[in-house]
C-alpha positions, 0 to 999 in steps of 0.5 A: 660800634664801640669806636663810633661811640667813642667818636661821639664823646666830645668832652668827658673822659670816664675815670676807668679809662684814665686809671687803666694804663694797661690798655690803649687809651684812645682820645680825640684831640679835644679830650687830650687838650682838655684833660692832659695838655691843659686848655690854655697853658704856657705853651699855647700862650707862646704859640698864639703870641707868635702866630698872632704877630702876623696880623700886624702885617695883614693890617698894615698892608690892608690900610696903608692906602689911607696915607698913600692914596690920600688926597693932599690936604691943601695946594698953593699957587706958584706962578701966574695965572694962578691967583687963588690960594684955597687950602681946602677946595681941591676941585678949584684946581680943575680950572687952573693952568697946569704948572701954576699950582702945586700940592703942599707937601710935594708931588710925591706925598701920595698917588693922587699928588704924583699922578694928578688923580683929581677932577675928571680922574678922581674916581681912578683913585678908588680903583687900587683900594677896590682891586686890593680887596678883590685880590683878597677875595680871590686869595682867600679861596686859594689859601683856604683850599691849599691850607686844608688840602696840601700845605697846612696852616703853618706853611700857608702863613709862611707863603702868604708873608713872603708874597706880601713882602715881595708885592709890597716892595714891588709896589714902591716902584710903580710907574703909573696908576695902572701898574700900581692898581695891579700890584695892589691887587697882587698884594691883596691876593698875597696877604689874604692867607695871613688872617685866615690861617692865623685865626685857625692855627691859634684857635685849634691849639687851645681848649674850647673855653678859650677859643673865643678869647684866643681868636680875639687876641689876634685882633689886638695885633691887627689893631697894633698894625693899624696904630703903627701906620701913622707912626710910619707914614708921618716921617715919610709924608713927602714920599709914599713909596718909602712907606711900602718899602718899610712895610715890606721888611717885617713880613720877611723877617717874620718868615725867616726868624719867627715861623720856624718856632710855630707848630702846625695844627695837630688837628689838621695833621690828624685829619691828614693821617699824620697822627705821630706828628700830631701826637708829638706836638701835643706832647711838646705842649704838655711838657711846656705846660708842666704836664705829661701824657699817659704812656698808653695814650694814642689819638683817635683818628676821625672817620675819614671823609673826602678831604683832598684837592677840590673835595673839601669844597664838594663836601661843604657845598654838597652837605645841606646843613653846612652849605646853608650855614656857609651862605648865611655867613657869607651874606652877613659877612658882605654887610659887615665887611662894607661897614668895617672897612668903609669907616676906616677908609673914610677917615680922611674925610673927617675934619681933623688931622689925618695922622691924628684921626687914624691913630684915634680910630685905631685906639677905638678898636682896642676897647672893641676887641677887649669888650668883645673878648670879655663878652665872648667868655660868657655870652652867646656868639649869635647874640653878641654878633647880631647886637653889635651889627644892630648898634653899628647900623643904627649909629650909621643911620643916626649920623645922617641927622648930623651930616644934614646939620653940618650942611646947615652950618652947625659945624663945630658941635655937629662935627664932634657929635658925628665923630662920637656917633661914628666912633660908637658905630665903628667899635660895634662894627669892629666887634661884629667883624671879630666875632664873626670870624670866631663864630665861623671857626666854631660852626665847621669841622677841621677838614673844611674849617680853613675853607669855610673861614676863607669863604667868609673872608671872601664875602668880607673882602667883597663887601670891602671892595665896594667900600671905597666907592661909598667913600667917594659917594660920601663926598657928594652925599654923606647921608646916602653912604651912611644909610647904605652902611646902616641898612647893610649892617642891620640886615647882617645882624638879622641873618645871624638869627638863623645860625645855631649857637656854638658857645662851649660846643666841641670842635669836630674833625669831619663833617660826618662826625659833626652831623652825627653828633649834632643829630644826637645832641638834638635828639637828647634835647628833644627827649629831655623836653618830652620828659619835662612835660 
């Protein structure tokens, strides 16, 4: 009974437990971090920095198709019977004789130019991007499972980085669109473990006060990876294959040089019964922070539920409250994923230089991440996510008015106004996307946390997989694509109202512990309300 009571203490450590050095001092990982290691010290900052570097490769592999799969900006006549020189209308080449025209920039500038993905083959150009996100969807479930059940967070990141490097390099040798699409699917599957495990590995190392900010910190590196793409793509604008070869190098270097200095999550080690390893990591954190753990301290092992192989899934889906939360999160994630990735992939349709537009789009994510980090420190997760989703949705719907204006010839003023509104919507969608990850980490305990994040990522990738189709649809009817994005975003924000708030809540170790603790907290609140009456 005493051990059960200790298991339910989420934050405070009584003074007599601290002063008494003759008896064994049993504390949870949360208590050790808060009381002795430090909520966020030098050791955790270095740990989070090293882990977050992997987000760069995640971003580069995800968004590289903005350049490699882009439609060339212009074409030109090279021999009769070609008599036109229309630099804007790609559809004009459909009626021309093959060999009488060529793309400006060369036939190797993108997959569209090399494999003639225009006219009756234009929808094939969307297939690789869609398959990439479907691969990410399937990979999220796989990596979430092995990270919780077998490999842990650190080794899963290593595996994902190595496979990302290999598949990126192989993609550069694609002989046709079908092999290219298959390798993009493989690359999507390979890279999906990076975001899942990096987020969990970062947030599980710090105290509850800093979880939101640390989670957002990784998205700065995602933005940096996005921003680096035009710098890599522009010098290689005449050969899309070189871009993939360059992108295959950083994850390989990271795997060989950086990963060895990253620590495994002490929470995961404790859940797996490896308490000595977990204690050693916490001891090292404390030492680097200039602190020392008590000699009589030992970690309080959580009540053990089923956490092996497929049992984490069984626990989550067979536990009513956990399954309800997961389904709600996944539906919300589908809408947010469609909007967030759809806006980024649609940047080629803006009436600006592609490289400048991507750089500007990436810079717009920086204030979104910064604002999200600041707001997470004092606002509720649920409110921040829902309002961000509402703003993104409303902005998309407002864009319908300007897309109609452009058709009527108000191009100069309307284009810039639409760009501004789209920018506001993208910043809001980026904030909602980032906050949803943090929210998911805090809603579930350690023994299913990676699996829960992987399920959320699956829903985000499912939404992202249909985004390329909306981009193609937007070329025919911009109003329709904006309307779809707007409705999905607003619906996602509304769904979050059925989720509990997690700000300043402890991170639990097992489903059983979390269920018991939340019931106890609920009873305490009800009792307080009754006394207030």
